[in-house]
Every structure is written in structure tokens, then in C-alpha cells.
N, C-alpha and C positions, 0 to 999 in steps of 0.2 A: 885486532881485537884486544881489548884491555882486560886483563884478569884482575879481579878484586878479591880473590879467594882469601888471602891472608887477612885483609881488612875485615871481611865478613866474619871470618873465624874469630878474630880478636873481639869484634863487636858482640857476637852471639855467645861467646864462651862464658860470659858472666851471668847468664840467665839462670834464675832459680825458679823451679816450678812447684806448684802445690800438687797434692795427690789427685786433685780433680780438674786439673787444667785440661781444657778442650783444645782441639787443634786450632780453632778460631782464636782462642786466647793466646796460643803460642805464636800465631801469625802476628797478632797485635804487639806482643813483646819484641819479636824480631823487627817488625816495622819501626818501632820506637828506637831500638838500638841502632838500626841502620841510619835513621834520621840523626840521632845524637852523634854518630860517628861521621856524619857528613857524606855518607855514601848514597849516591843517586840510585834509584831502583824503580822498576815497574812491578806492581803486584799483579799476580795472575796473568803473567805475560804469555802471549801466544807465540809458539815456536813453529807453527805449521799446523796442518790439518790434524785435529784431534790431540794436539800436544799443547798443554798449558802448564807452565812451571809456576810454583808459588811466588818466587821472586826472581828477577833478572837484574843483576847489578853489573852494568857494563856487559862483559861477556861471561860473567860468572853466574850460573844458575844456582838457585837455592830451593831445595825441596824439603818440605816439612812432613814428618810422619809422627803422629801422636804416640803410637805404641811401637811394638816391634814388628816391622813388616816382614812378610815372606821374602827371603833373599832372592828367590827366582822371579817373583813378581816385581820386586824393586829393581833388580838387574835389568829386566825388560823395559821398565819405565825409564830408568836412567839412561839406558842405551839409546832410547828414542830421543831423549832430550839432547844427549851428546852428539847425535847424528846431525843436529842443526848447525849450519854454518855460523849462526849467531852466538854459539856457546863454545867457550874454550875450556871450561872446567865446571865442576859442580860441587857444591857443599850440601851434604844431606844431613839434616837435623832431625834426630829421632829421640824419643823418650826412652826407647829400649836400645838394645844392642843388636847389630847385624853386621855381617862381614861381607864386603864387596871387594873386587880387585882395586888396586891403587890407581889403575888407569884402564880406560875402556876406549878402544879406537884411538889410542895415543893421547887421550885427554884425561887429565887428572881427576880423581874422585877423592873428596875429603869427607870424612865422617865426624859428626859431633853427636855424642850420646849425652843428652841432658841429664840422664840419671847418674852420670859420673860427676856431675857438677854440684853434688850435695856436699855439705861440710862447711868448714870455716872459710869465709871469704877473706882473703888477705889482700892488702893493697898492692 
């Protein structure tokens, strides 16, 4: 399984959101950034019965949350994704801030909080 976590993080980290961005809009921005970075992905990828992750880039899952999700609910959802043999790690993109363990079941969890990405964009 090939992880693309760092490439995904690099591609997504420059996204700037407006105050009214919808989750659908965030998906579009991420999709464009992944394409621009040359990262192959499946959108709304099925990982098994009842499990569909927003993006699957190789073995790296990407889950998008518009607001600040409940840590308990997100932990359960992410644990389900990481239980798949097709997933080696996950990048969670949120507009808010939430804390999860750095690894679940021996698989890495990366968090990107888009509200931290405001300010001056430097080259």
C-alpha cells in the first residue's frame, strides 16, 4: 500500500475558505488541488459495507468535515475507515479543530484544520 499522506497534506494546506464555504465546495477545492499536484484519487470511495470515504489517494484516505465534528463520532468513523485493508493512513480536513490520536490501530492520523490557514500566504 502506497501512502500519499504528505503529498495530500502539501496539496491541501494552501486552501483558503470563505465564511460560507459548504462541504461540497471544500470537496471541489480539494479535488482541484489533488489534480494540480498530480495525485490520483477516487472521490466517494467505498471501503466496505456502509463505509465511504471522501477521497482515497492510493492507500491514503481523506475525510472532510465542514465544521468541528464531535471527537467521539469522528473517532468511530475514522476507526472504521482505518480498519480497511485498503487504507494505510488518513488525512482529516476540518474547518474547525478537533483532537484525535496520532495513530489508530497502528495507522497514522493526520489533521488539517483549515481555520488555521488564514493570514498572509507566503511563497
